[in-house]
KEROGU-478000 format. One record per residue (C-alpha): chain; x, y, z; residue in one letter. Coordinates in steps of 0.2 Angstrom, whole numbers. Each point is the difference from the previous one (the first is absolute). Layout:
% KEROGU-478000
[rec "A" [X Y Z] "A"],
...
***
This chain:
% KEROGU-478000
[rec "A" [423 451 410] "M"],
[rec "A" [-6 -9 -15] "N"],
[rec "A" [3 14 -11] "H"],
[rec "A" [19 0 3] "L"],
[rec "A" [9 -8 -15] "K"],
[rec "A" [16 -7 6] "L"],
[rec "A" [14 2 -14] "P"],
[rec "A" [5 -19 -1] "G"],
[rec "A" [0 -17 8] "P"],
[rec "A" [2 -1 19] "V"],
[rec "A" [-3 -17 8] "D"],
[rec "A" [16 -7 8] "G"],
[rec "A" [11 14 -8] "L"],
[rec "A" [13 12 7] "R"],
[rec "A" [-5 17 -5] "I"],
[rec "A" [8 16 5] "G"],
[rec "A" [-11 15 2] "L"],
[rec "A" [10 16 -5] "F"],
[rec "A" [-10 16 4] "G"],
[rec "A" [5 17 -4] "G"],
[rec "A" [-3 17 -8] "S"],
[rec "A" [11 -4 -14] "F"],
[rec "A" [1 19 -4] "N"],
[rec "A" [8 -4 -12] "P"],
[rec "A" [6 -18 0] "A"],
[rec "A" [18 -2 -2] "H"],
[rec "A" [14 -13 0] "S"],
[rec "A" [2 0 18] "G"],
[rec "A" [-18 -7 1] "H"],
[rec "A" [5 -14 -12] "V"],
[rec "A" [15 -3 10] "H"],
[rec "A" [-10 -3 16] "V"],
[rec "A" [-13 -11 -9] "A"],
[rec "A" [13 -10 -8] "E"],
[rec "A" [11 -2 15] "T"],
[rec "A" [-15 -6 10] "A"],
[rec "A" [-6 -12 -14] "M"],
[rec "A" [17 -8 0] "R"],
[rec "A" [5 -1 18] "R"],
[rec "A" [-18 -5 7] "L"],
[rec "A" [-4 -12 -14] "G"],
[rec "A" [-15 9 -5] "L"],
[rec "A" [-12 -6 -14] "D"],
[rec "A" [-7 17 -4] "W"],
[rec "A" [2 18 5] "V"],
[rec "A" [-15 11 -1] "W"],
[rec "A" [4 18 -1] "W"],
[rec "A" [-15 9 9] "I"],
[rec "A" [0 18 -6] "V"],
[rec "A" [-8 11 15] "A"],
[rec "A" [-15 10 -4] "R"],
[rec "A" [8 13 11] "G"],
[rec "A" [12 2 15] "N"],
[rec "A" [-7 8 16] "P"],
[rec "A" [17 4 5] "L"],
[rec "A" [4 10 -16] "K"],
[rec "A" [-7 16 -5] "T"],
[rec "A" [1 -4 -19] "S"],
[rec "A" [0 -17 -8] "H"],
[rec "A" [-2 4 -19] "G"],
[rec "A" [-13 -7 -12] "D"],
[rec "A" [-5 -18 3] "F"],
[rec "A" [0 -5 -18] "D"],
[rec "A" [17 7 -3] "A"],
[rec "A" [7 -8 15] "R"],
[rec "A" [-8 -17 -5] "L"],
[rec "A" [7 2 -18] "A"],
[rec "A" [18 4 6] "S"],
[rec "A" [-1 -16 11] "A"],
[rec "A" [-6 -11 -14] "R"],
[rec "A" [14 7 -12] "E"],
[rec "A" [13 -5 13] "L"],
[rec "A" [-6 -17 7] "A"],
[rec "A" [4 -10 -15] "S"],
[rec "A" [3 -17 9] "N"],
[rec "A" [-14 -11 -6] "P"],
[rec "A" [-2 -5 19] "R"],
[rec "A" [-3 18 5] "M"],
[rec "A" [-18 7 -2] "I"],
[rec "A" [-4 18 2] "V"],
[rec "A" [-17 1 8] "T"],
[rec "A" [-13 14 4] "D"],
[rec "A" [-8 -10 14] "I"],
[rec "A" [-1 15 11] "E"],
[rec "A" [-10 9 -13] "G"],
[rec "A" [-12 -15 -2] "Q"],
[rec "A" [-3 -1 19] "L"],
[rec "A" [0 19 2] "D"],
[rec "A" [12 -1 14] "L"],
[rec "A" [14 11 6] "T"],
[rec "A" [8 -8 15] "Y"],
[rec "A" [12 -14 -3] "T"],
[rec "A" [-7 -9 16] "S"],
[rec "A" [-17 -1 -8] "D"],
[rec "A" [7 -5 -17] "T"],
[rec "A" [10 -14 7] "I"],
[rec "A" [-15 -6 11] "A"],
[rec "A" [-11 -1 -16] "A"],
[rec "A" [13 -10 -10] "I"],
[rec "A" [4 -12 14] "V"],
[rec "A" [-18 -3 3] "N"],
[rec "A" [-4 -3 -18] "R"],
[rec "A" [15 -12 -2] "A"],
[rec "A" [2 -10 16] "P"],
[rec "A" [10 -14 -8] "N"],
[rec "A" [14 12 -7] "A"],
[rec "A" [16 3 9] "H"],
[rec "A" [2 19 -1] "F"],
[rec "A" [14 11 5] "V"],
[rec "A" [0 19 2] "W"],
[rec "A" [15 7 -9] "L"],
[rec "A" [8 17 3] "M"],
[rec "A" [16 9 -2] "G"],
[rec "A" [10 5 15] "A"],
[rec "A" [-5 18 -3] "D"],
[rec "A" [-18 -4 4] "N"],
[rec "A" [5 -10 16] "L"],
[rec "A" [7 16 8] "A"],
[rec "A" [-18 8 0] "G"],
[rec "A" [-10 -16 1] "F"],
[rec "A" [-6 4 18] "H"],
[rec "A" [-10 14 -7] "R"],
[rec "A" [-10 -11 -12] "W"],
[rec "A" [-18 -3 6] "Q"],
[rec "A" [-1 -16 10] "D"],
[rec "A" [19 -4 -3] "W"],
[rec "A" [0 -13 14] "Q"],
[rec "A" [-16 -8 -8] "G"],
[rec "A" [9 -2 -17] "I"],
[rec "A" [14 -8 9] "A"],
[rec "A" [-12 -13 8] "Q"],
[rec "A" [-8 -3 -16] "T"],
[rec "A" [14 -6 -12] "L"],
[rec "A" [19 -1 0] "P"],
[rec "A" [10 15 -5] "I"],
[rec "A" [16 0 -11] "A"],
[rec "A" [10 16 1] "V"],
[rec "A" [13 3 -14] "I"],
[rec "A" [15 11 3] "A"],
[rec "A" [-1 17 -9] "R"],
[rec "A" [15 13 -1] "P"],
[rec "A" [3 11 15] "G"],
[rec "A" [-13 -8 12] "V"],
[rec "A" [10 -15 7] "G"],
[rec "A" [2 2 19] "L"],
[rec "A" [-15 13 1] "G"],
[rec "A" [-12 -13 -7] "A"],
[rec "A" [6 -14 11] "R"],
[rec "A" [-2 10 16] "S"],
[rec "A" [-17 7 -5] "A"],
[rec "A" [-15 -2 12] "P"],
[rec "A" [-6 -15 -11] "F"],
[rec "A" [16 -9 1] "A"],
[rec "A" [1 3 19] "R"],
[rec "A" [-18 -5 3] "R"],
[rec "A" [2 -16 -10] "F"],
[rec "A" [18 -4 4] "A"],
[rec "A" [-4 -17 6] "S"],
[rec "A" [-10 -4 -16] "S"],
[rec "A" [15 3 -12] "R"],
[rec "A" [5 -15 -10] "I"],
[rec "A" [18 0 -6] "P"],
[rec "A" [3 4 -19] "A"],
[rec "A" [8 -18 -2] "S"],
[rec "A" [-18 -7 4] "A"],
[rec "A" [-9 13 -12] "A"],
[rec "A" [-7 -14 -11] "R"],
[rec "A" [-11 -6 15] "T"],
[rec "A" [-7 17 4] "L"],
[rec "A" [-16 -2 -11] "A"],
[rec "A" [-4 -15 11] "F"],
[rec "A" [3 8 17] "A"],
[rec "A" [-13 4 12] "Q"],
[rec "A" [-1 19 2] "P"],
[rec "A" [7 10 7] "P"],
[rec "A" [15 -5 -10] "A"],
[rec "A" [12 11 -10] "W"],
[rec "A" [17 0 -7] "T"],
[rec "A" [13 14 -6] "Y"],
[rec "A" [8 -4 -17] "L"],
[rec "A" [16 9 -6] "T"],
[rec "A" [5 0 -18] "A"],
[rec "A" [10 11 -12] "P"],
[rec "A" [-9 17 1] "L"],
[rec "A" [-9 9 -13] "D"],
[rec "A" [0 19 3] "P"],
[rec "A" [-15 5 -10] "A"],
[rec "A" [-14 9 9] "S"],
[rec "A" [-17 7 -5] "S"],
[rec "A" [4 17 9] "T"],
[rec "A" [16 2 -11] "A"],
[rec "A" [-9 -4 -16] "L"],
[rec "A" [-14 12 4] "R"],
[rec "A" [13 14 4] "A"],
[rec "A" [8 -4 -17] "A"],
[rec "A" [-16 2 -9] "Q"],
[rec "A" [-5 17 8] "S"],
***
């Protein structure tokens, strides 16, 4: 694990880990990251561009996706990183384990849009992810009640922290999660790809 270069300072800091294909990155991703940073009191958000997505047949060119994320993540406390490329990993569970093991004194939170929560139970070792670090789910258009009744939400219903206590999430013992509503941004990677084709 010595070859992993973390993108910034970690000890004692609240850091959001925001993974995704970002194919391409769009304003909805920025909205999720900024909402999480503000509501959770995060010091940093690391955008983790996925090497690939085992649940998707096509995920686009890695360098192009990395570039699109870097172009949009203009907040100086947001860092777009190629950690999965450095580690040669594909599964989020493995990436999270590697980061957490490398930085045991950081307070990490996994960030995801509610559109991902609906299918989170199909991710490799999704329950292990929930047992490893707290999770913040940020509302996305069209997936409100569907996401909140997803298998993850039912399985970890007793571990949900109210949004009013979101600033404590990074310090919570996992499993712990919260659902944050905010004014919604309708942008999506699917729509952007369709417009380009």
